[in-house]
N, C-alpha and C positions, 0 to 999 in steps of 0.2 A: 453497531458492534453488540450491544444488549438487547435488542429486540428485532424482530422480523419488520423491515420497512424497505421501500424502494429505495434504491441509490438516489443521491442528489448528483446531477451531473452538470458540469460547467466546463467552458473553453477557457484556458489558462494562456495568458500573454506574456512574453518576456522570460519565460523559464529557461529557454536556450536548448532544451533537450531535443537532440536530432534523431535517437534511437533509444530503446530501452524503455524501463518504467521503474519508478520508486513507489513503495506503499510503506505507510507506518502507522502505528496506533499511538503515537505520542503526538497529541494534538490539543494543546491546552483548551479548557472549557468542556470539550465534550469527549476526547479520547475515542472518537470514533476511527474507523480506518479512513485515511486519507491517501490517495494516490495520484500520480501524475506520471504520463507515459506518451510514447509515440505512436504506439499501435494498441488496438483492443485486445489482441492476444497476450502482448508483454504486460498489459494492465492487469489482465486476469491472473497471468502467472504470479505476479508481484502480490495481488490481493489474496489470492489463494494460498500462498506460501505465509503470510502474515496470519491468516486465518488458522491454518494448520499448527503454526506454532503457538497459537492463543494469544498472540500479541507480540509485537516487535516491529523490526523495520526489514524490508526486503529489496532487493533490487533484481531486476530481470532484464537480460540482454538476450534476444533470441530464445534459444531454448534453456540457457544457463540461468539458474536462480541461486542467489546467496541470500541467507538469511540470518539477522542477529536477533536471537530469541531473548525477549525482555519479560522474564518468568514471573516478575513480581507486578500483578496487576496489568501487564503488558506495558509497564513504564519504565522498569529498572530491570 
C-alpha cells in the first residue's frame, strides 16, 4: 500500500468462501491490502475498490462491488 512491490500470494484453507471476494486495509502491523476470494476477477475488483477508496473494506460478488471507505489512514 505504501510502496510499489509485487503482491504476496498464498492459499487460504478453511475460510469457507464459495464465491465473491473481500479486501481490506485494516490489517494489524502492516495495514497493507489483504484479500481473499473465490476468483481472480472478484479479487481484482475488491482490491481495486479499496485502492480507489484510498483505504477501507470492499466486497465483490460477480460484477457487484460494495465499499466501506475508511477515510482516516484507511483504518477509521
